[in-house]
VOVEXFI-28136 format. One line per field, with one value per residue: residue number from 1; x, y, z of N, C-alpha, C, O in turn; residue in three letters. Coordinates in Angstrom, 3 decimals. Last residue first. Layout:
# residues N
n	[NUM:...] .
n.xx	[X:...] .
n.yy	[Y:...] .
n.zz	[Z:...] .
ca.xx	[X:...] .
ca.yy	[Y:...] .
ca.zz	[Z:...] .
c.xx	[X:...] .
c.yy	[Y:...] .
c.zz	[Z:...] .
o.xx	[X:...] .
o.yy	[Y:...] .
o.zz	[Z:...] .
res	[ALA:...] .
This chain:
# residues 187
n	[187:186:185:184:183:182:181:180:179:178:177:176:175:174:173:172:171:170:169:168:167:166:165:164:163:162:161:160:159:158:157:156:155:154:153:152:151:150:149:148:147:146:145:144:143:142:141:140:139:138:137:136:135:134:133:132:131:130:129:128:127:126:125:124:123:122:121:120:119:118:117:116:115:114:113:112:111:110:109:108:107:106:105:104:103:102:101:100:99:98:97:96:95:94:93:92:91:90:89:88:87:86:85:84:83:82:81:80:79:78:77:76:75:74:73:72:71:70:69:68:67:66:65:64:63:62:61:60:59:58:57:56:55:54:53:52:51:50:49:48:47:46:45:44:43:42:41:40:39:38:37:36:35:34:33:32:31:30:29:28:27:26:25:24:23:22:21:20:19:18:17:16:15:14:13:12:11:10:9:8:7:6:5:4:3:2:1] .
n.xx	[82.109:83.120:84.141:86.544:88.009:91.390:93.876:95.716:96.559:99.424:100.306:102.658:104.400:105.971:107.606:107.155:106.135:107.414:104.955:104.107:101.442:99.998:97.764:96.010:94.937:91.566:90.724:89.694:90.846:89.280:85.560:83.615:81.233:79.360:78.758:79.106:80.427:81.059:81.154:83.056:85.525:85.840:86.381:88.617:90.667:91.154:92.300:94.304:95.296:95.907:97.559:100.012:100.210:101.348:103.467:105.199:104.170:102.616:100.756:98.276:95.369:95.804:93.897:92.951:91.239:90.063:90.019:87.275:85.313:85.043:84.508:84.368:86.408:87.692:89.746:91.355:92.529:93.723:95.311:98.121:100.173:101.185:101.226:103.441:103.532:101.149:101.729:104.261:104.839:107.292:108.949:110.522:112.812:112.052:110.900:109.286:109.002:106.819:106.226:104.498:104.333:105.565:108.012:108.701:109.731:110.185:110.897:111.792:111.973:113.197:114.080:115.267:112.236:108.442:106.909:105.187:104.353:102.801:102.767:102.928:100.445:99.758:102.405:104.632:103.695:101.007:102.084:103.852:102.211:100.372:102.636:103.446:100.984:100.726:102.649:102.732:100.453:101.183:103.005:101.209:99.488:100.099:102.758:102.539:100.396:100.048:101.367:101.699:101.943:104.762:106.642:108.368:110.527:111.821:114.248:113.372:111.637:111.717:111.146:113.478:115.575:114.635:112.488:114.386:115.489:113.304:111.183:110.079:108.977:107.889:106.046:104.247:102.838:101.795:100.135:98.446:97.574:96.169:94.522:92.792:91.432:90.323:88.367:87.098:85.661:83.984:82.332] .
n.yy	[-46.466:-43.576:-40.911:-38.122:-35.774:-36.070:-33.322:-30.839:-27.728:-25.685:-22.969:-20.846:-19.120:-15.822:-13.989:-14.272:-17.704:-20.835:-23.457:-26.788:-29.179:-32.280:-34.714:-37.613:-39.750:-39.204:-38.418:-39.045:-37.086:-34.904:-35.034:-34.582:-35.741:-35.270:-32.253:-31.687:-30.787:-27.952:-27.423:-29.423:-28.745:-26.206:-27.084:-28.901:-27.261:-25.500:-27.916:-27.834:-25.452:-25.296:-27.807:-26.451:-24.242:-25.413:-27.118:-24.543:-21.546:-19.090:-18.981:-18.185:-20.506:-23.223:-23.430:-26.922:-28.312:-31.641:-33.758:-35.716:-37.535:-38.731:-42.023:-44.377:-47.404:-49.419:-49.049:-47.853:-50.097:-51.602:-50.586:-48.978:-50.462:-51.376:-50.191:-49.098:-46.909:-45.652:-44.181:-42.976:-43.231:-42.899:-40.070:-38.435:-35.702:-33.024:-29.398:-26.977:-23.671:-20.802:-17.608:-14.800:-11.785:-9.402:-10.392:-12.516:-14.164:-17.604:-20.284:-23.326:-25.972:-29.016:-32.095:-34.544:-36.367:-36.475:-36.260:-34.107:-34.609:-37.287:-39.269:-42.272:-43.125:-42.513:-43.150:-42.170:-40.174:-39.624:-38.432:-36.393:-34.709:-33.785:-33.254:-30.579:-29.138:-28.723:-27.099:-24.668:-23.687:-22.672:-20.481:-18.991:-18.146:-17.116:-16.750:-14.789:-13.342:-14.450:-16.941:-19.974:-23.119:-25.073:-27.531:-30.051:-33.148:-35.600:-38.038:-41.594:-43.020:-44.658:-46.426:-45.635:-46.220:-44.512:-45.999:-47.959:-46.329:-45.706:-47.024:-45.853:-43.288:-44.199:-45.922:-44.568:-43.436:-45.522:-46.463:-44.251:-44.742:-47.213:-46.550:-44.989:-46.727:-48.645:-46.666:-45.894:-48.727:-48.663:-46.842] .
n.zz	[195.232:196.919:194.677:193.228:191.387:190.506:191.475:192.480:194.029:194.685:197.203:197.832:200.707:200.904:199.863:196.650:196.473:195.870:195.510:195.388:194.132:194.686:193.340:192.626:191.161:192.700:196.258:198.701:200.280:199.715:199.013:196.891:196.549:198.154:197.724:194.304:192.080:192.304:194.894:195.681:194.299:195.738:198.576:197.604:196.870:199.176:200.889:199.384:199.990:202.615:202.937:201.639:203.428:206.084:204.824:204.097:205.848:205.140:202.128:199.937:199.542:196.983:193.882:191.894:189.353:188.844:185.932:184.607:185.161:188.411:189.800:192.030:193.676:193.443:191.977:193.883:195.065:193.017:191.709:192.108:191.609:193.830:196.244:196.211:194.269:193.990:196.461:195.527:191.932:189.972:188.524:185.818:186.379:184.701:184.029:182.722:181.480:181.280:180.302:180.007:178.079:177.323:175.908:178.101:180.759:182.154:184.438:184.949:187.134:187.818:189.825:190.404:190.495:191.516:193.233:192.638:190.100:189.051:186.575:186.761:186.734:183.714:181.229:179.904:177.844:178.804:181.428:180.464:179.341:181.391:183.590:181.678:181.528:183.921:184.721:183.028:184.593:187.045:185.506:183.901:186.131:188.672:188.108:185.630:183.439:180.728:179.614:177.447:178.387:179.235:178.355:179.482:179.674:181.444:181.924:182.349:185.204:188.579:191.474:193.937:196.003:198.139:199.036:200.417:202.256:203.987:206.177:207.765:206.353:204.156:205.391:206.361:204.145:202.918:205.015:205.019:202.238:202.923:204.632:203.155:201.269:203.172:204.189:201.605:201.267:203.370:202.588] .
ca.xx	[80.708:83.065:83.540:86.134:87.369:90.344:92.862:95.194:96.115:98.178:100.521:101.492:104.456:105.015:108.096:107.514:105.724:107.472:106.502:104.116:102.918:100.285:99.155:96.079:95.905:92.386:91.081:89.437:91.278:90.255:86.922:84.455:82.925:80.349:79.745:78.488:79.573:80.989:80.427:81.730:85.057:85.860:85.188:87.372:90.064:90.299:90.862:93.380:95.061:94.908:96.599:99.358:100.021:99.890:102.237:104.437:104.630:104.184:101.011:99.429:96.104:95.433:94.969:92.173:92.713:89.803:90.541:88.146:85.830:84.539:85.279:83.510:85.857:86.754:88.839:90.943:91.984:92.730:94.017:97.041:99.358:101.616:99.726:102.912:104.418:101.286:100.978:104.260:104.174:106.305:108.920:109.394:112.229:111.862:111.834:109.417:109.113:107.406:106.109:104.915:103.610:104.349:106.831:108.937:108.725:110.727:110.114:112.300:111.026:113.588:113.131:115.919:113.630:109.835:107.617:105.371:105.302:103.288:102.735:104.418:100.839:99.675:101.386:104.640:104.780:101.344:101.033:104.528:103.304:100.266:101.550:104.518:101.760:99.814:102.756:103.699:100.365:100.792:103.510:102.309:99.083:98.488:102.507:103.687:100.850:100.168:100.092:102.142:100.758:103.325:106.583:107.268:110.570:110.546:113.442:113.846:111.991:111.877:110.913:112.263:115.510:116.149:112.344:113.393:116.336:113.849:112.365:110.443:109.946:109.003:107.170:105.278:103.395:102.970:101.035:99.101:98.468:97.135:95.158:93.355:92.295:91.505:89.399:87.529:86.680:85.110:83.067] .
ca.yy	[-46.837:-45.150:-41.350:-39.845:-36.153:-36.339:-34.406:-31.410:-28.986:-26.325:-24.589:-20.988:-20.196:-16.805:-14.246:-13.444:-16.383:-19.548:-22.790:-25.874:-28.553:-30.956:-34.008:-36.279:-38.867:-39.952:-38.331:-40.042:-38.581:-34.726:-35.709:-33.515:-36.326:-36.347:-32.814:-32.074:-32.021:-28.515:-26.521:-29.571:-29.866:-26.144:-26.119:-29.559:-27.960:-25.184:-27.263:-29.075:-26.055:-24.414:-27.430:-27.496:-23.894:-24.403:-27.496:-25.589:-22.678:-18.920:-18.883:-18.325:-19.301:-22.253:-22.741:-25.334:-27.615:-30.163:-33.210:-34.990:-37.795:-38.064:-40.633:-44.072:-45.545:-49.424:-49.733:-46.653:-48.942:-52.532:-50.754:-49.047:-49.496:-51.920:-51.358:-49.905:-48.247:-46.506:-45.169:-43.690:-42.144:-43.874:-41.318:-38.699:-37.351:-33.515:-30.551:-27.810:-25.085:-21.740:-18.900:-15.354:-13.126:-9.267:-9.197:-12.356:-13.408:-16.394:-19.299:-22.083:-24.994:-27.701:-31.080:-33.579:-36.410:-36.484:-37.742:-34.230:-33.228:-36.478:-37.854:-41.568:-43.323:-41.673:-43.524:-43.336:-41.112:-40.066:-39.462:-37.442:-35.277:-34.426:-33.857:-31.790:-29.950:-29.236:-28.004:-25.966:-24.129:-23.942:-21.343:-19.252:-18.594:-17.570:-16.852:-16.088:-13.632:-12.797:-16.475:-18.227:-21.982:-24.599:-26.123:-29.749:-31.600:-35.115:-37.264:-40.540:-42.716:-43.044:-46.567:-45.378:-46.935:-44.179:-44.896:-48.300:-47.071:-44.548:-47.509:-46.641:-43.246:-42.984:-46.429:-45.219:-42.344:-44.797:-47.267:-44.627:-43.434:-47.193:-47.676:-44.165:-45.774:-49.058:-47.108:-44.818:-48.023:-49.794:-46.793] .
ca.zz	[194.363:196.852:195.585:193.103:192.221:190.142:191.690:191.139:194.231:193.625:196.544:197.450:199.980:201.367:201.022:197.359:195.789:196.839:195.097:195.875:193.502:195.087:193.398:193.440:190.595:192.155:194.695:197.759:200.583:198.677:199.836:197.640:195.735:198.167:198.966:195.398:192.170:190.787:194.155:196.328:194.132:194.371:198.085:198.371:195.801:197.922:201.160:199.663:198.566:201.940:203.909:201.168:201.614:205.723:205.107:203.330:205.933:205.823:203.935:200.560:199.692:197.887:194.464:192.869:190.476:189.233:187.271:184.456:183.577:187.332:189.411:191.048:193.348:194.028:191.037:192.514:195.940:194.481:191.145:193.064:190.553:192.323:195.761:197.399:194.110:193.114:196.526:196.699:193.190:190.472:189.432:186.783:185.790:185.906:183.733:183.689:181.297:182.094:179.788:180.953:178.526:178.167:174.958:176.550:180.359:181.464:183.894:184.520:186.599:187.624:189.415:189.507:190.874:190.489:193.558:193.893:190.183:190.257:186.564:187.161:187.806:185.245:182.352:180.835:177.509:177.693:181.215:181.273:178.632:180.226:184.157:182.284:180.401:183.606:185.421:182.775:182.750:186.925:186.323:183.297:184.923:188.502:189.509:185.942:184.807:181.275:180.070:177.665:177.767:179.402:178.336:178.910:179.556:180.843:182.150:181.443:184.160:187.873:189.950:193.137:194.403:197.378:198.579:199.721:201.473:203.473:204.639:208.086:207.909:204.148:204.283:207.618:205.305:202.337:204.750:206.258:202.624:201.882:205.156:204.101:200.706:202.178:204.982:202.198:200.361:203.309:203.703] .
c.xx	[79.647:82.001:83.281:85.160:86.807:89.259:91.830:94.726:95.325:98.012:99.186:101.590:102.893:105.555:107.262:107.956:105.646:107.173:106.388:105.505:103.192:101.848:99.074:97.529:96.065:93.442:91.825:89.860:90.585:90.970:88.039:85.983:83.850:81.196:80.296:79.697:78.991:80.107:80.004:80.807:83.345:84.913:85.053:85.976:88.558:89.810:90.392:91.924:93.994:94.380:95.425:97.734:99.395:99.184:101.192:103.507:104.236:104.980:102.612:99.796:97.324:95.794:94.403:94.056:92.000:91.689:90.091:88.744:87.504:85.748:84.848:83.972:85.330:85.835:87.110:89.618:90.982:92.072:92.988:95.374:98.140:100.431:99.798:102.129:103.959:102.338:100.850:103.356:104.042:106.036:107.567:109.574:111.366:112.322:112.219:110.156:109.725:107.473:107.140:105.032:104.705:103.881:105.595:107.501:109.250:109.802:110.799:111.467:111.791:112.340:113.549:114.985:114.278:110.967:108.651:106.759:106.219:104.056:102.562:104.123:102.632:99.860:101.305:103.751:104.640:102.373:101.100:103.122:103.715:101.244:101.225:103.615:102.726:100.463:101.946:103.326:101.373:100.317:102.798:102.416:100.090:98.201:100.831:103.179:101.767:100.652:100.584:101.125:101.419:102.563:105.110:107.015:109.305:110.515:112.383:113.335:113.103:111.740:110.658:112.158:114.025:115.812:113.428:112.857:115.722:115.151:112.586:111.511:110.487:109.550:108.484:105.984:104.519:103.633:102.584:100.522:99.143:98.022:96.273:94.541:93.303:92.196:90.487:88.489:87.546:85.928:84.287] .
c.yy	[-47.209:-45.076:-42.674:-39.736:-37.472:-36.334:-34.482:-32.689:-29.338:-27.599:-24.718:-22.554:-20.431:-18.360:-15.582:-14.142:-15.326:-18.473:-21.503:-25.219:-27.049:-30.269:-32.752:-35.987:-37.787:-39.192:-39.018:-39.614:-39.363:-36.745:-35.796:-34.130:-35.233:-36.741:-34.342:-32.644:-32.171:-29.546:-27.275:-28.687:-29.655:-27.671:-26.376:-28.786:-29.061:-26.032:-26.242:-28.756:-27.108:-25.069:-26.786:-28.093:-25.002:-24.514:-26.951:-26.410:-23.861:-20.314:-18.878:-18.077:-19.305:-21.168:-22.639:-24.743:-26.640:-29.767:-32.132:-34.539:-37.141:-38.396:-40.319:-42.690:-45.247:-47.864:-49.428:-47.808:-47.625:-51.066:-50.995:-49.101:-48.918:-51.309:-51.703:-50.910:-49.240:-47.796:-46.103:-44.685:-43.416:-43.233:-41.775:-40.013:-37.952:-35.287:-31.475:-29.146:-25.773:-23.053:-19.872:-16.782:-13.752:-10.418:-9.522:-11.262:-12.669:-15.698:-17.948:-21.311:-23.649:-26.863:-29.617:-32.462:-35.237:-36.278:-37.717:-35.181:-33.842:-36.342:-36.984:-40.047:-42.888:-42.255:-42.654:-43.802:-42.481:-40.645:-40.067:-38.939:-36.635:-34.940:-34.611:-32.848:-30.684:-29.924:-29.341:-26.884:-25.157:-24.598:-22.924:-20.880:-19.522:-18.257:-17.937:-16.957:-14.873:-12.559:-14.870:-17.684:-20.691:-23.269:-25.669:-28.129:-30.993:-33.761:-36.352:-39.058:-41.633:-43.578:-44.818:-45.331:-46.506:-45.262:-44.130:-47.236:-47.759:-45.366:-46.582:-47.673:-44.271:-42.966:-45.343:-45.963:-43.474:-44.015:-46.688:-45.555:-43.902:-45.638:-47.270:-45.144:-45.019:-47.697:-47.525:-45.751:-46.830:-49.233:-47.765] .
c.zz	[195.395:196.130:195.434:194.518:192.357:191.182:190.746:191.480:192.960:194.112:195.401:196.750:199.471:200.365:201.987:198.953:197.013:195.628:195.871:195.400:194.304:194.333:193.761:193.230:191.236:191.554:194.393:196.066:199.520:199.586:199.457:198.735:196.325:197.583:198.579:196.509:193.183:190.859:192.718:195.326:194.686:193.902:196.626:197.938:196.533:197.070:200.037:200.191:198.365:200.904:203.046:201.872:201.318:204.708:205.079:203.641:204.632:205.537:203.804:201.828:200.310:198.430:195.881:193.664:190.743:189.815:187.458:185.802:183.731:186.464:188.377:191.071:192.296:194.393:192.065:192.170:195.054:194.702:191.891:192.427:191.093:191.343:194.557:196.726:195.302:193.448:195.405:196.921:194.121:191.847:189.565:187.199:186.702:185.507:184.511:183.197:182.609:181.600:180.767:180.500:179.279:178.467:176.023:175.951:178.882:180.853:183.266:183.719:186.241:186.714:188.883:189.026:190.080:191.060:192.093:193.976:191.443:190.060:187.765:186.974:188.026:186.190:183.236:181.590:178.399:177.080:180.101:181.137:179.364:179.721:182.715:182.491:180.727:182.311:184.921:183.525:182.584:185.184:186.458:183.931:184.330:187.065:188.907:187.366:185.217:182.651:180.528:178.321:178.185:178.320:178.267:179.124:178.757:180.720:180.691:181.817:183.377:186.504:189.105:191.915:194.055:196.011:197.398:198.295:200.307:202.309:203.690:207.051:207.774:205.338:204.206:206.439:206.015:203.540:203.863:205.818:204.076:201.666:204.028:204.707:201.863:201.579:204.205:203.548:200.709:202.455:203.697] .
o.xx	[78.515:81.142:83.172:85.273:86.573:89.613:91.337:95.690:94.526:98.866:98.211:102.472:101.959:106.550:107.560:108.871:104.817:107.620:105.349:106.573:102.518:102.939:98.197:98.369:96.293:93.179:92.674:89.512:90.978:91.677:88.221:87.065:85.025:81.890:81.494:80.815:78.080:79.138:78.905:79.750:82.473:83.843:83.955:84.978:87.762:88.743:89.170:90.818:93.124:93.173:94.359:96.939:98.295:97.981:100.194:102.604:103.066:106.134:103.435:99.335:97.611:96.711:93.277:95.040:91.097:92.664:89.668:88.120:88.545:86.732:84.370:83.922:85.781:84.933:85.955:88.489:90.198:90.875:91.791:94.505:97.257:99.967:98.852:102.315:104.299:102.244:100.494:103.659:103.801:106.871:106.669:110.138:111.403:112.097:112.944:109.950:110.501:106.458:108.304:103.947:105.828:102.894:104.570:106.329:110.429:108.916:111.750:111.280:112.334:111.932:114.319:115.132:113.731:110.892:109.385:107.643:107.434:104.871:102.146:105.112:103.354:99.099:102.263:103.948:104.553:102.296:101.284:103.334:103.851:101.006:101.596:103.640:102.938:100.428:102.188:103.690:101.129:99.962:103.347:102.149:99.856:97.131:100.700:103.500:101.349:101.304:101.763:99.992:101.624:103.274:104.390:107.281:109.127:110.471:112.342:112.133:113.633:111.711:109.662:112.760:113.349:115.894:113.221:112.824:116.392:115.641:112.053:112.251:111.689:110.722:109.686:106.672:105.675:104.841:103.758:101.666:100.370:99.026:97.376:95.490:94.396:93.418:91.574:89.547:88.649:87.097:85.427] .
o.yy	[-47.527:-44.194:-43.180:-38.807:-37.971:-37.048:-33.502:-33.277:-28.582:-28.394:-23.968:-23.104:-20.305:-18.592:-16.110:-14.961:-15.254:-18.348:-21.175:-25.739:-26.108:-30.799:-32.032:-36.853:-36.798:-38.012:-39.551:-40.180:-40.528:-37.380:-36.776:-33.600:-35.289:-37.739:-34.609:-33.143:-32.990:-29.591:-27.197:-29.192:-29.797:-27.642:-26.833:-29.225:-29.750:-25.831:-26.121:-29.236:-27.217:-25.291:-27.335:-28.746:-24.905:-24.773:-27.355:-26.558:-24.000:-20.333:-18.743:-17.195:-20.183:-20.625:-22.258:-25.454:-25.915:-30.356:-31.466:-34.851:-37.632:-39.099:-41.039:-42.074:-45.870:-47.540:-49.294:-47.321:-46.794:-51.030:-50.779:-48.234:-48.424:-51.925:-52.255:-52.125:-50.401:-48.992:-47.257:-45.785:-44.558:-42.826:-40.994:-40.912:-38.003:-35.856:-30.977:-29.752:-25.211:-23.675:-19.489:-17.314:-13.253:-10.359:-9.935:-11.545:-12.317:-16.357:-17.358:-21.535:-22.971:-27.317:-29.017:-31.963:-34.982:-35.966:-38.625:-34.838:-34.040:-37.221:-35.852:-39.342:-43.084:-41.729:-42.011:-44.643:-43.604:-41.397:-41.277:-40.109:-37.729:-36.144:-35.777:-33.623:-31.621:-31.143:-30.511:-27.944:-26.277:-25.729:-23.992:-21.959:-20.728:-18.784:-19.159:-18.143:-15.995:-11.547:-14.518:-17.799:-20.490:-22.702:-25.910:-27.643:-31.307:-33.127:-36.522:-38.869:-40.818:-44.808:-44.095:-44.544:-47.519:-44.707:-43.512:-47.498:-48.107:-44.574:-46.672:-48.640:-44.079:-42.595:-45.607:-46.869:-43.076:-44.036:-47.047:-45.348:-43.886:-45.564:-46.992:-44.584:-44.545:-47.640:-46.972:-45.160:-46.723:-49.182:-47.456] .
o.zz	[195.030:196.125:194.317:195.317:191.256:192.120:190.188:191.967:192.408:194.504:195.351:196.091:200.263:199.679:203.059:198.866:197.920:194.487:196.443:195.074:193.884:194.123:193.283:192.986:190.540:191.321:195.108:195.029:199.460:198.804:198.733:198.988:195.960:197.777:198.677:196.383:193.063:190.101:192.169:194.947:193.828:193.292:196.309:197.366:195.895:196.490:199.949:199.939:197.502:200.813:202.770:201.197:200.773:204.679:204.481:202.818:204.275:205.109:202.898:202.553:201.124:197.812:196.202:193.867:190.327:190.282:186.512:186.817:183.294:186.699:187.499:192.136:191.335:195.165:191.659:192.122:195.511:194.419:191.703:192.513:190.391:190.384:193.995:196.657:195.077:193.172:195.641:197.384:193.730:192.655:189.252:186.576:187.932:184.439:185.372:182.145:183.382:181.288:180.890:180.267:179.198:179.200:175.480:175.702:178.851:180.309:183.779:182.524:187.113:185.645:189.632:187.910:189.008:192.249:191.703:194.761:191.429:189.780:187.518:187.172:189.004:187.002:183.666:182.468:177.902:176.108:180.237:180.818:178.816:179.627:182.582:181.535:179.957:182.140:185.217:183.016:182.135:184.851:186.187:183.401:184.258:186.759:188.834:187.286:184.930:182.910:180.499:177.854:179.382:177.490:177.298:180.223:177.580:181.774:179.473:181.999:184.132:186.524:189.124:191.186:193.877:194.915:196.353:197.092:199.335:201.504:202.584:207.232:207.589:205.399:204.200:206.911:206.153:203.779:203.951:206.222:204.176:200.958:204.497:205.254:201.550:201.443:204.373:203.763:200.174:202.837:204.043] .
res	[UNK:UNK:UNK:UNK:UNK:UNK:UNK:UNK:UNK:UNK:UNK:UNK:UNK:UNK:UNK:UNK:UNK:UNK:UNK:UNK:UNK:UNK:UNK:UNK:UNK:UNK:UNK:UNK:UNK:UNK:UNK:UNK:UNK:UNK:UNK:UNK:UNK:UNK:UNK:UNK:UNK:UNK:UNK:UNK:UNK:UNK:UNK:UNK:UNK:UNK:UNK:UNK:UNK:UNK:UNK:UNK:UNK:UNK:UNK:UNK:UNK:UNK:UNK:UNK:UNK:UNK:UNK:UNK:UNK:UNK:UNK:UNK:UNK:UNK:UNK:UNK:UNK:UNK:UNK:UNK:UNK:UNK:UNK:UNK:UNK:UNK:UNK:UNK:UNK:UNK:UNK:UNK:UNK:UNK:UNK:UNK:UNK:UNK:UNK:UNK:UNK:UNK:UNK:UNK:UNK:UNK:UNK:UNK:UNK:UNK:UNK:UNK:UNK:UNK:UNK:UNK:UNK:UNK:UNK:UNK:UNK:UNK:UNK:UNK:UNK:UNK:UNK:UNK:UNK:UNK:UNK:UNK:UNK:UNK:UNK:UNK:UNK:UNK:UNK:UNK:UNK:UNK:UNK:UNK:UNK:UNK:UNK:UNK:UNK:UNK:UNK:UNK:UNK:UNK:UNK:UNK:UNK:UNK:UNK:UNK:UNK:UNK:UNK:UNK:UNK:UNK:UNK:UNK:UNK:UNK:UNK:UNK:UNK:UNK:UNK:UNK:UNK:UNK:UNK:UNK:UNK:UNK:UNK:UNK:UNK:UNK:UNK] .
């Protein structure tokens, strides 16, 4: 229970810092751009697009470490998708930046060291929604359902997920998000 409070306080501090200290965020800890191509897929939105997210996150993790692999905090983000011979391929290019939680906690080791985590992250899509906030909520909810099915209720709290990231993109007139995170629970 104490770990959950610690993680929530860290998120609250991150949110407050975005409101109270925009100048500090402007000086984000960013690295040189990383470009990564995802695996080809038959479908752009449900195949090639998320494949490029996974490829970019893996490339950033290998080059700079996991605290930089959040697409949401990257600068100068670009995703280019093309279809060739019935297969879609998306390429992502962005400057990876240390995410807010790692920046505030200088590695977030204090919060995550008190969590027991699974070895692999899970990925879930949310339903397409009219607003980004609603789409983010759907993606988080989908991740919690998928995690509960695979590992049980105690693992399914999005607030406890390590290395969590959400990527949203326009699909038709709606927005759809992908939630990625490693399921964790307090030790």
